[in-house]
N, C-alpha and C positions, 0 to 999 in steps of 0.2 A: 553615247551618252544615255543616261537613264534619268527619268523624272517620274513624278506622280502619274503622268499620263503617257509615259513613253516606255513601253515594254520592248525590250530588245528582241528582234526577230532573228537571232543568230541562226546561221544555217545548221550548225551542229545541234543546237537545242531543238530546232524545228524538226530535224531529222530524227532525233531520239523521240520527240513527242509523236512524230508520225508513226514510229514503230509502236509506241504504246497504244495510240488510238487504233492503229491497224489491228493490233492484237485484240483490242476491245471490240472492234468491228467483227473480227472473226468470232469472238465469243458471242456477239450479238447476232451472229448468223450469216456472216459474210463469206462463208465457205472457204475457198482456197486463197483468199486474199491475205496470204501470210508473207511477211517480209523477213528476210534474214537479218539477224541481229547485227552481224558484222557490216552488212551493207548499209543498214539504216544509220549506223553510227558515223559513217563516212560522209562528209559534206559533198564529196565528189561522186558518190555512188549514184547510179541510175536506178531510180525506183519507179516502177510503172504506176500510172494513175489508177489502174484497176487490173484485175486478172484477165479481163476481157480485151484489154488493149496493150499487149506487151511492148509495142513500139512507141507508146506515148508516155512521157516521163514527167514527174513532178520536178519543176525547175525553181527550187528555192534560191539558187544563186541569183537568178534574174530578179526575183521578187525582192531580195535583199538589196541589190544594186539600185533598183528603182526607188525603194523606200529611202535609202540614203540620199539620193539625188533630190527627192522632193523635200525631205526633212531639212536639208541645207538651204534649199531655195526659200522655204517658208519660215525658217529660223524659229521653229516652235516644236514642242512635242506633238506626237501623233497618237490618236487613239488606235486601238487594234483595227476597228472597222476602216479607218482611214488608211492604215498600212496595207490592208488587203486591197482596198479599192485603188489607192494611188500606186500600189505595187504592180497593178495590171495596166497602167497607163501605156498607151501606144508610144507616146513621146514624153517621158517624164521630165526631160530637160526643157522642153519648149511649151508644154501644156500650161495654159493659165488655169490656176486653181483658186476658186473663190466660192465658198459655200453658198448654195442657194442661188447663184447667179450664172456661173459659167457651165458650159457643157463639156464633159470629159469624154475623150475618145479612148475606149478601153479594149483590152484583149482578153476576154474570158477564157477559162481553161476548157470548158466544155458546154454542150447544149443538151437539154432533155426536153422531150415533147410528149404530152399525153395524147391519146388517140383522137380525141375530139378536135383539138387544135392542130395536131400534126397533119391532118388532112390538108388544111389550107396552107400550112407552112411548107409541106412537101410539094404541093401544087405550085407555090411560088418559086421554090428552089428549082423545080423542073423548068420553069420559064427562064431561069438564069442561063441555061445552057451549059453549066459547069459539069464536069464528069464525076466529081466526088466532093464530099464535104471537107472543109479545111481544118476542122477541129473535131475531136471525139464527140459523137452525138448518138443519142438513143431515142427510140420511140417506145412508149409504154401503153399497153392496152388495158385501161382501167375505167374509162368513162362510159362505155357503151353497154355495160352489163346491168340489166334491170333487176332489182330485187322483187321477187314474186313468190317463189315456193321454198327456196333454199339453195345453198351453194352449188351443188352438183347439177340440179335441174336448170337453174338460172344460167349457169355458165354454158351448158350445152345449147340452151335456147339462144343465147347471145351469139355463139359461134355460127349458128344457122342464120339468124336474122341479119347479122353484120358481116357475113362471109365476103361480100364484095369489098367492103371497106378494109377488112383485115388483109385480104389478098393484095389490095393496092398498097397498103402500108408496108407489108412484108416484102413485096417486090421492089417498091421504091427504096426501102432500106437496103436491100441487097444490091441494087444497082448503084446507089450513091454512097455506100460505105457507112450506113447507119445501123447500129445495133437494134434489134427488134425483140422486145419483151412481149410474149404472146399473152392473149387473154387468160386470166387466171393466175398470172405471175404476181400480181399485187398492185398496190397503189404506188404511183410514180415516186412520191416523196419518201416512202418507206424503202423502196428499191434504191433510191439515191443514197439514203443514209446507210443502207446495208452494203453498198457496193462502190459508190463513187465519191462520197464526200471525204475531205481531209482538211486538216487545219491550214488556213491560208489560201484555200481554193476560192476562185470566183467562178460560179456556175450560174447560167441563166436557164430558165425553164419556161415553157409556154403554159404556165399555170400559176395563178396568184399565190398559191401556198408553197411555192418553191423555197421560201425562207426557212422551211422546216429543217433544211440541211445546216442551218446556222448552229444547230445543237452540237456540231463537231468543229466549231471554230472556223467555219467557212462563211463567205458572203454569197448567199444564194438568192437570186432575184427573179421574180416573176415578170415575164415580158409577153408581148404579143408575137404572133408568128413572123411578122415582117422583121422584127428585131432579131429573132432566131435565124432567119434566112441571111441577114447581114453577116452574122458571125460565122455561119456555116459556109458562106461565100468568101470568107477571109477579109471582110471589111470591118474596120474598127466599129465597136458598138458605142453609141452615144447615150450618156446618162447625165442629167443635170446634177452638178456637184452637190452631194447630199449634205444636209445639216446632220448633227449628231445629237441624239437624245440619250443621256446616260441614266440608267436606272440601277441604283446600288441596293443590293439586298443584303440583309444581315440576319444573324441568329438562326433558329431552327424552325422548320415547318412543323405544324401541329400534326398529330397522328392521322387526322382525317383529311388533311390538306395535301393532296398531290400538288405539284406546282401550278395547277390550273388557275388558282386565284391570283397568282403572280401576274400573268398577263391580263386576266380578266379585270383586275382592279384598275390598272393604268388605262385599259380600254374605256372604262367608265369615267375616269378622271379626265383623260385627255380628249376624248370624243373624236368623231370623224372629222370635224371641221379643222381641228389643229393639224391633222395629218395630211392636209392638202399641200403642205409646204415641201413636198419631196424630201422627206427625211429618211435617214437610216437610223433605225432604233436599235441601239446596242444595249442589251441588258448586262451590265457589268457587275458581276455577282461577287459578293463576299459572304458566302453562306458558311456558317460555322460547321455544318455537317456536310460532307461531300454529297453531291447529288449524282444520280445515275444518268446514263446517256439518254434514256427515254425521258427523264425529267428535264434535262437541258433542252431536248427537242421540244417539249411542251412549252417551255418558256420562250424559245426562239421564234415560234411561228406566229402567234395570234396578232402581233402588231400589223401583219399584212392585212388583216381583216378590216383595218381602219385606213388602208391605203398607204401605209408606210413602206418604204422601199425594201428594207430587209430587217430582220431581227436576229441577233446573235448573242452568244453567251460566252463568258470567260469564268474560269474557276481558279482558286488559288491553292488547290490541293493537288497532289500528284494523283494520277489515276492508278488505282490499285486493282490489278487483274491477276487472277490465279496463274501462277507459273511465270509471271513476268515481274522482275524487280527493277525495271528501268524507271527512273523518275523523269517526268516531263519538266519543261522549263517553267518558270514562274509566269504562267500564261494568264496574267491578270494585270490590272492597272495599279496594284499596290494601294496606297492611300487614295482618298477621293480625288477625282480629276478636278483641276482648277476650273472655275466657271468659264474662263476665257477659252478653254479647249473644247467645250461642248456647248451646243446651242441651248439645250434644256437639260437640267440635272434634277432627278427625282430620287428620293431616298425612301426605301420601304423596309420596315421591320417585318421580316417574314413570320416571326412568331405571333404577330398580331393579326395576321391574315386568317380569317375564318373561311370555311368552305363557302364559296360563292356560286351563284347561278345567274346567268345573264339572259335577258329577254323579257317579254316576247317581241318578235318582229324586228329586232335589231341587236347586234352584238355589243353595243355600248350602253346597255341599260342593265346595271348590275344590282344584285340583292344578296345579302347574306342568306344562306340556306335557312337559317333559323327565323328569318323574317319574311321570306317570300310567300308563305301561306297566307299571312295576314294581309300582305300587299295585294295578293290575288283576290282575296275575299272583298277587299275594299274596292278594287278595280273592276270586279265582275269577270275575272278570268276563270275559266273552268278549273276546278281543283282536282278532279279525277285525271290521273295520268293514263291516257289511253295506250300509249306505247312508249317504252324506254328503248333507246337504241345506243349501243356502245360500239366503238370503233372509230374510223376515220384515219387519215394519214398521221394525225397528231397523237391519237390516243388508242393505238391498237398494237402496242408492243407486247412482248411476252410478259413483262412486269405488269402492264395494265390488265391483261387477261387473267393473270394470277391473282391480283388483288380483287378483281370482280368475282372470280370463282371462290375466293375465301369467304366472301359475304354470302354467296349463293349456297355454299356448303353449310353455313350456320343455319340458314332457313330450312334447308333440306333435312338437317339433323333433327329439326323440331316438326317435321311433317308439313312444312309450308312450301308453297310455290308462288311465283309472281302473280300478283293480282292484275298487273298490266301485261299487255303483249310485250315481248322482249326479243330484240334481235342483236346479233353479235357479228361484227365485220372484222375479220383478221386483216392486218395490214399487208401481209405478203403470203406467198405460198409457204415460205419457210416458217412463218409464225403459225399458220394453219396446221402444218404437219406436226410442229412441235407441241402445240397445245392439244392436238388429238392424241399424240403419243403419251403425253404426261397427264392426261385425264381431265384437264381444265375444260375442254370443249364438251365432254360428256356431262360434267357437273352443271355447266351452263344450260345444256339441253334439258337435263333432269329438272331444273328449277322452272322450266317453261320456255326456254329460249330457242330461237332458230338461228343456226349458224349460216350466214349468207356467204356469197362468193367473195374472194379476195379482190375487192374492187371498191369504187367510190360509193355506188349504190344510192341509198336515200340521202346521203350528204349532199348530192348534187341534183336531187330530184328524180333519180332513177329508181322509182319505187311505185310498183303497181299496187297501191294501197286500196283495200276493199272494206275496211271496218267502219269508215265514215263516208258520208256523201259530201260532195263539194258544197261549200257554204255552211256546213255543220260546224259549230264551235266545238273545239276540243283542244286538249293540251297534250303535247309530246315533250319528252325530255331526252336530250341527246348529248353525246360527247363529241359532236361534230364541230366544224369551224365557224359556220355561219347559220343565222336563223332569220334571214330576210323573209318578208311576207311571201307565202306560197312556195318557198324555195324547195322544201323537202318533198311535198306531196301535191303541189299545184292547187292546194286549197287555201285561199286567202283567209279563211276563218280558223286555220290551225295556229294555235299559240305555241310556238316552238321555243324551248329554253335550252341553253347549252351549259354544261358543267362537266365535271370529271366523270370517268367511267364508274368510279366507286359510288358517287352520289346518284348517278343514273340507276345503277343496280339496286341501291337501297330504296329509291323511290318506286322502281318497278315492282319490288317485293311488297312495299306498303300500298302502292296503288294510288298515292295522293301526293300533291304538291306541298301539303302541309307537314309532311314527315321530315323531321330533323333527326338524323341517326345519332347525333351526339347527345340528344336529350330525350327523344321519344321511345316508347316501348312498342313492340309488336306482340300480337296475341296469336299463339299457336293453336292448331285445331283442338288440342287437349285443354285449352283454356289458360295454359302457362303464358305469363307475360315475360318478355325478355328484351334486352337491348342488344343490338348488333355490336360486336366487338370491333375495334378498328381493323381495317383491312390489312392483310399482309400478302407479300408476293416476292418471289425471288427475282433479283435483277437479271440473272442468267440461269439457264437450265442446268441442273446438275449433270445431265448426260449430254451436254452440248446441244447444238441445234440440229434438227432434222431438216435437210434442205428441201425435202419433198420432191415434187416432179421437176424435171429440167424444162424450163419454159423460155430459155433464151436462144435466139437465132443469131449466130455470128454472121456478119456480112462476108461474102467471099473476098479473096484478095484482089480479084479483078471482076467488077460487076458490069463491064461494058457489054457483055452479051445477054444481060438480063432484060427482059421486056416488061415494061410497065404499061398496062392497058387501061384506058378509061373509055368506056362505051359512050358514044354520043347520045344514046337513049337512056343512059343512067339517070335515075332520080336522086342519087346520093352523091355522085361525083361529077364535077364539071371542070374541064380545063379552063384556065383564066384568060380573059381578054384584057389587054392593058386599058386602064382608064384614059380618057381624053386628057391631053396636056392642057394646062392653064393657057388661056388665050391672051394673057398679058393685060387684060382690062379689069378695072374695078368691078366688084359685084354690085349690081343695082337692080331695083325693081324685083325684089324677091318676096315671096309669100311665106308667112310663118305657118309651118305645118302644124305645130303644136307647141304650146307653152306649158312645160311640165311643172306640176305642183309638187313641192317637197322633194324627198329623197328619190333619186333615179339611179339605180344600180345597173350593172350590166345584165342582171336578171330581168329588170324592167325593159331594157333596150333590146336585148336578144335572149329570150327565155331559153332555158335548158330543157331538162326532162324529155318529152317526146320530140322536141326539135333537134336533139343531138344527132339524130340520124341524117340531118341535112347539112352538117358542118362542112362537108366537102363540096357542097353545091350552093354557090353564092346566090343564084337566083331563087332557088326554093327556100332557103333559110331566110331570105329577105322578107318573106311573108309573115315573119314574126316581129318586124321592126316596131319597137316601142308599143307593143300591144299590152304591156303591163304598166305603162306610164299613165299617171293621172292627169287628165286635161284640166287645167286651171279654170277653163271656161265653164265646164259643166260638172266637174268633180267625178267624171267617169273615166274608166280605162278603155282604151281602144275605140274612142268615139271622138272624131274631130269633124268640124264643118268643112266641107269642100267649097272653097270660095268661088269655084267656077260653076257649080250647080246649085249651091245653097243647101244641099242635103248633107246629113251626117253619114259618115262611113268609118270603116276601120282605118287605122293610121297607114298601114302599108297599101291599102286600096287607094286611098286619097293620094298618097305619094306617087303611086304608079300612074294615076290619072294626070297629075301635074306634069310628070315626066313626059307622058305621051303627048301632052299639049304644049310642051316647051316652056312650062312655067317652073323657074328655079325656086327652090325653097330652103328655109332654115329651120332649125329647132332652137328654142330658148329653154335653158335649164337653170338650176339653182346652184347650191354649194356641192362640191365634191362629186360632180356629175361623172358617172361611169365607175363609181366605187364597186369593188368586188372582184369577180373573176377576170382572168386575163384574156377573155375571148375577144379577139380582134374583129369578129363578125359584127360586134356592136359599133365598130368604126367603119367597116367596109359596107355594111348594108345601106346607111344613109347615102353614101356616095353612089352606090350602084343604082339607087332609086331616084337619083337626080338631086340629092341634097348638096348644098354649097357650103354651109357653115353650121357649126354648133356654137351657140352664144350662151355662155354661162358665167357665173361669178367665179367658179374655179372648177378644175378637172381633177379627178383622181389621177395619181401618177401614171399607172399603166395605161389608162385610157388616153391620157394626154400625149403619150408617145405613139 
């Protein structure tokens, strides 16, 4: 049956769509992931999930059967997000399904882990005693590379500094059947998009920006390491049955509006408080002009920044790829979904979306680019843009880099360079190699840019910034995903704004937050005044992608002989000891360690940046517990009263003192506690230091699990 909210997931259609998307992925740089046309048209054909796992196949038959079972039971149409989620139920016939109330037991297709969270996940998996993982799994080395001098130097330094961790992850991957992407391969989410995502897939990743893969019609969800271990161990994964937010888009994007304003605007309208309800945000698009894969990717991800379970997209146009004439299915919801089928429905006219910029200090404070300068003047925010930074898992595609380079070329042609410092982060080794070959990287260098390593870098605080002192007010503009206080450079006085790579590039050239490229003129050294023309960039390179260096380590067929060593003297890795079991008694006579004032993200609870090196050592990383949280008692960070001594001390110091003296304690928080990254250390550390409970108005979804 078909309805306004019930797109048929027929096996034949999905198979042909998979062919089309796979060819698109190949064009986007997925190398040898080519599917034979004849095989893809056959519903019974076995199609490998990726070129790296020839023995693991996409099972659309099972997905289709599960969907039909649930549809008949619920007796209502299903949205695409529901089809993918319910299609992965462990027991579709017996599972109770009630949005926002019941917990679903699911069987994801695969697991992905970035190197900072993979350490704890693999340590937990080692504790399970199992010989190998139950589902295809990968480790991606992208979080431990600090931006300092430039890509080549920074990568070499990271390999030396993190050798112990990289050796552990590589050997653990080899022993337990986990693929290992070496440092320099790229950002986990870009690698997933290039190699592992496919329509109808369910993938979980130990990083909050895993929903990036929704750009290819998959449900990709960020989780903590313990959830990943469950799936790798063959245990059904539990997820609170999500609500559905539908965002319908229509008409054309303006020439300066990459799809960045699409998610930025709902971020502002919806706010983080709304997203504590464990929702799946599905951006159900009806755009008059077909969008590119990188544009879908940009739309899919940012809902995760407000705590939403996953963001995904659908289009109603066939994908058109050179040399491929296969039409995909009508992978859309046709007319508007009935209100009864979605928890929240929003309609956005894309043509009315102007370029936006969000910030400072939070991703849900949005301003039109044309107005942010005036708002900044009124608010006392620094107008000078100290640094412009483009890249991140969301905005580092070939198309993104080409559009940024087109603006840089206009400035260079008139003898101009960036007035701000300017950095460029390629999303993957493939993107880096291709923009080097095609000249984009050199153009961006010539305008004053520094090409950083293929890694997360400043987006997650891995930035050895030297141009300002801590506490010095300044403004940076990035195309990153988040801009929480002190996230990028550990400076709480840095006013960080997020926007598209094109706007970042334009503001870096102009050097000011007041610059609106649609309206304002630049002045060349010759005195000529000129306006930047709208950015242009090819979706795909004319010469195909250059794969660059081979950075993937296949696990051996039998890893039983591989040794995984963790030194007892290591300051970065520590084998886990099981927590004490609950004694069966109610919790009584507990001390409040801290009552947190306002927003408390995982960056406040367990800071990143220099602390990333301790992600595999629970005791050492616990020394950052809540050091960024503001104590409501004195409006200070990392300053709480020790009720046993009467003196003030750091939060982890007081917690350790309570534990040593047998005093159990709790933390009191506010709304959406634990918003942000999927680092489970923010949950492990309180328990390790003697905490018994976190009491809040609400938890962010990932932190709550």
